[in-house]
N, C-alpha and C positions, 0 to 999 in steps of 0.2 A: 543809646543802649541797646535797646529791644531788637533793634536792626543787626548789632553785631553778634547778638546772640543767637540768631535766626542763622547768620552767617554759618557759625561754627558750627549746630547743628546739622545743617544742609553736607557741610566738609564732612562731617562724623559720620553721617549716615553714607556718604561716597565711600569713604576710605573702608567701612564695613562691608559693602557689594564688592569693592576691588579685592579685596582680601578673601571673602570666603565665596564668590561667585554668585551667579544670580540662582534662584531655587530651580532644580529640574523640572521641566512640566512633567503634568501626569501622562503614563502612556497607558495603553490599551492591549492586554493578553486577552486569547481566544478562553472561552469554557463552553460548557455544554449549553449554557443558556443566552451565548451570546457573546458580549464583550462587559468587561467591569475596569474601571479605573483604578490605577493603582499610582502612589508615589513612587514604587520602587520598581525599575525596571528589571525584566528577566532577563538573567544573564545567559545571553545566547552565546554559542560557541564563536570563537572570535576567526576561526576558519572556516573553510568549506568543508562539510564533511563528505569523506570519500567513501562512495560505496564497494560493498565487494564485488558487484556486477552491475551494470549501467547498460539497459536496453534501450536501442533506438529505432524509431521510425521514421525515417528519412529515404529520400531519393528512391522512392519506391520498394526499399528494401527493408527488412527485419535484422539488427545484428547487435552484438556485445562490445561493449567500448574495451573492456578489460581482457578479451580472450579467452575468460572464463567458464562461458555458455555457448553451446551452438544450437541453432536456432533453424525452425523449418515451419512453412506454411504449409498444412495438410489439409486435406478433405475427405469423406468417404467415401468418395467417387460420383456422389451425388449431387452434391454442392458446389456451387461456385466457390472457387477460392477465395479467401480473404484477401484486401488489397492494401497497400500501404498509400495514401495519396493525401491530397491538400483538402483541409475540412474547414466549413467557418463554423467558428465558437464562440460564445459568447460566457464571459466571467466577469462579474461584478457588472462593470460599465462599459467593458471593454471587447468588442468584437475581433477576431484576429482569425485569418485564415492559416491553418497550423497544419503540419504534416503529423498523421496520424495513423493510426491501424484502424481500418474496418471490417468488422465482420458481421455479415449481413445474412448468413443461413445457419441454422442449427446444427449443420453437420461440417462446420469449417473451426478449426481451431490452429492455435500456433504451439508446438512441441518444442520446449527446451531440454535441454540435455547439460548439466553439470561435470565439465570435465575433467575434474580432480576428484570427483568421486566414484567409486567402481558400482557400489551396493548401497544399501539404507543404511549398514554398520558404518560405512565411512562418513556419511552423511550425518548419523547421529551423532559421532565421534566429533566432526568439525562444530556442530553448534554446541555440545557440550564444553569444549575446549575454548570456544570464544565467550562462553557465558550467554548466549541466547544467539537470537537471529530476527530480524525487522525484515519486513518488506512492505514498499511503498508501491502504490498504484495511483494514478490520476486518469480519470476516464469518466464516460458519460455512458450509462446503458439505459437504453428506452426498448429492451425488448418485450416481445408481446406474445411469450411461451406458456405465460401462466403457471410458469414451474420454475425452480431455484436455479438463479443462472451463475454460471461460472465467471469469473476474473482472472483470477489467478490460482491455480487448483492444482493438487497430488495428492486426491484422498484415496484410501484403500475404500472398496465397496461395503456398504454394510450388510449384504446378503451374504447368504453360503457362511462357509467355516471360516474366511477371512478374518484374521485380527483387526480391530480398527486403529488405523495408523495414517500418517501423512498429514498435510498442511492444507489450507485453500484461505483466500479469500472470497467471497462470493455476495450474491445478493439473494435475499428469498423472495418468494413469488409478488410479496408487498412491496418489493424495492428497498427492504433494509439491508445496508450493507453489514458482514458479520466477520468473524475470522474464528477458524477452526483448527484444534490440532488432536491427532490420535494418540489413543496410548494403548497398545496391545496388550502392556501385562495388566491393566484394568478391565481391557476391552471396552473403552467408551471413548465417546469424543467430548473435548469440553471446547466450549463456544463462547465468545462474546458479541453481542449484538448493538448496533446503533439504529438511532431514527432513521426513517424514510430517506433516501438520497435525493436529489435534486433531478427534476426531469426535463429541466432545460439547460443547465449549466455541469460541466464537469466537475467532479467529485474528487478530493484527494483522501486517499485512504493510507493510514500507517499502522502495519498490523506488528505487534510486538511479542515475541516469547520469549521472556527473561529465564534462564536457566539457573540463574541462583535463588531466586524467589518462587520460583515456578508459577510463574502468572503470564497469564494472556490478558493483552490490553489493545484496544483498538481505538485510533485517534481521529477524525474526521476535519479536514481543514486545519491542522495544526490543535484541534483542542480534543483533550480524553473524555469520551463518552461513555466507557465502558472498560472496567478491569475485574478480572476475578480469578482465583487459585486456579490451575491446569489442573487436571487428575494423575500427571506424573511427566515423567520426562520426554521431551522432545523424542519423536520416531516416524522418520520417515517412510512412506508406503511402500511396503515390503511385499508385493504382489505381483503376479505375470498379468500383465496388461492384456486386456481379451482380443484387441483389436489387432496387432501387430506382434502379440507374444513376447515382449520382451520386459524384464523385470523391472520395475518403477523405481529403484532405489533411488536414482539420482536425475529422476522427470518429474518437470510440472508441465502445465499447459494454462494458455492463455486464451479464454473462451472456454468453449464445451471441454468436457472430461471425457474421453473416448473409450476409456477402461471399461466400461459397461456395453459399448456400441455393438448392436448386433443388426449392420449392413442397414441401419435404417436411420435418418438424420434424429427421428423423435427419441429413439433409444440413448440417444448421449445421456451422461449424466450432466445434469446442469449446463442444459443448451440456451446460447445466447443468439440473438437473431437481429439486433440492432444494437451493437457496442462498439464506441469508439474510445481506442485506448491512446493517451500521448505520452506515457512514460510508465515503464517498471524497473524499480532497482531494489537488489539486496543489500543487506548489511550484516556483515560478520560479527555481528554483538547486538545486544538488547538498547534501543536508543533512549535517551533520555527524554522528560516532557519538553526541556527546554529544546533537545536537539529537534523534535516532533515540529515544534514550532519553526525552526531553521529549515528542515527540508521541504515544509508546506511552503515558506516563503521563495525558496530559492525554484520550486517548482512552478510557481505562479509568475514569476518574472516574466516567462512568455507573453504573457496578458498585457503586459505594461509595454 
């Protein structure tokens, strides 16, 4: 009798497992303090997130896949040009040799021009209509300039009569990544800053300006580390660039920002002299926290 009851209990338990399925395992999600365990999976997008612009560093060239940005490697005439070459890099436990942009001199940068915008007003309208903009960069910076270093920048100069405008992902002299947007009506910059980045491994940064909430956010390796209300609407840099004399309304730079260049490398805004860039993307909307995890996962696939 006891044996029969035991068999019936085992059969009932088996039926329950078959009907309900095994319990979902705990998963980890990134946070500012590392990782935490949760029984709820983050709802990641089912499909790949398509960028507005996707910049590639392959086969010794700099190019953009979607045809919306033209790119050119430039120097101030004294510096050695940036190069695209194979670089050994370690991320996590994996070391790979990957094609990357290498900037090794403070007088060197990559100039990008948005083909769909003629001026800052066009860029501003694009961001407003899209509900925001997101900028992604996967890089390693070991610059020794002792100054703020440019990663992806297009900012108005602070000095003079110019109003503060533009945007940028940069690192402080202490190696802290930050995202800045300028707001000429209030004539201020809004900045969100992360903790010091790695000096040995590439760092994935996603900077988000949300036009609906008027908020700046910065994600490091998929985790939100800082978010704050911006001072106003997004405003692209509306000034005459000092070195070549064009309006910066549809321009950005990878590496140094030459807008304040005075014929000498050390006069560049945000000079970098040891910068390796694996990936740069722009998204024509404000990505969510779940999407930040997804683009981080996609970017780091190259190390698997």
